Every structure is written in structure tokens, then in C-alpha cells.
C-alpha angles and dihedrals in degrees: 000000000000119000118210130178126199140155119282117270126198091247087063092063100099094050094041090051089053091050092046090054090051092046092050091050089053093047095056091056091061126082106262093019097125091048089049090055091047089057088071105028142332090227114074092196089057090050091052090050092046093051096044093046093044099217098223094171089073096052094270128123135177121220121193128210122216133190115202089342096309120115112239106152149023140204123203112204131185124201117205120164111308095344130083113197125201097217097177135005123177135172123187109254090239090060100046128116094035099092103264094122090050090049090053092050091048091051090051090051091049089051090051090054092048090052092050094246119165095204140032119202134185129202115228127176122233111271094017094123095165092059093042092051092047090052093046091049088062092050102267118137130197109256104162136032119193114214117197143181123190111229095190116032114216 
């Protein structure tokens, strides 16, 4: 299987929307998932639209990952100053363990270099060992844990 990463194109929207919905469903099952989603927006429909439209005017870009020409993953990146942040990376479960996630991370790193960034960061939820291991396999190391306590439950 050949992995290929490229920028999002409008024709990708239906498949990316499907993958975003699966990714969001997976996020909410992790500890800290709801807070992760709140970081971007309180409206999940707006998040789906933002991801699938890849709002580049705000320093964000969406990369898509393909295996043998079929779209199976995406990576949402944000560029702010000297840091590029991988805000979301998702690969369909049927396409995992073949290097597509690593290819997406490598493409994000290449983009960071092209933009002159001095650091690349990736957001990972507590307990999401797969994502943490994937990030560490590309050379990223944990440098900050955010501890939180809700004062007013919703």
C-alpha cells in the first residue's frame, strides 16, 4: 500500500466530513475529550464545517492522507508564529498500522519547516496511548500536561 498526503480539495469534503464525525465520536470517549472540543468551538457542527473547509485564512490547513488513491485520514494543522500545532489527526480504523498516520505527521513537520517554524506540537488526550506513541515515533516528546478541575459542572 502506498501512502500519499496532499492538501484538502473541495471534492474531498464528503469523505472528510465522514472521517471528522468518526473522529469526534472517538474524542468524546476519551478523558478530556469534551474540553478538547471546547478548545475549538462549543458547536460541533461548526467544528465539522471548520475542519472540512480548512480555514486557511486563519493559519489553519487540512491535509488528507490517501492509501492507494483512497482517502482514509486527515490532519488539521494550525500555524501561529514559530509553532505549528497538529490540532487533530485521524485515520480510519480500517487503514491503521500501515503508516498513514506517520505520513500525515511527517507532512505536517515538512509544512512546519517550509513555514520557518522552530517547533511542531501535537495535541493528545490523556489515555490516548496510540496517538501519544505515534507522535513519539516521529520524535515529539511530551513537554506539558494540563491538569484541570471543573468548578461548575454543566
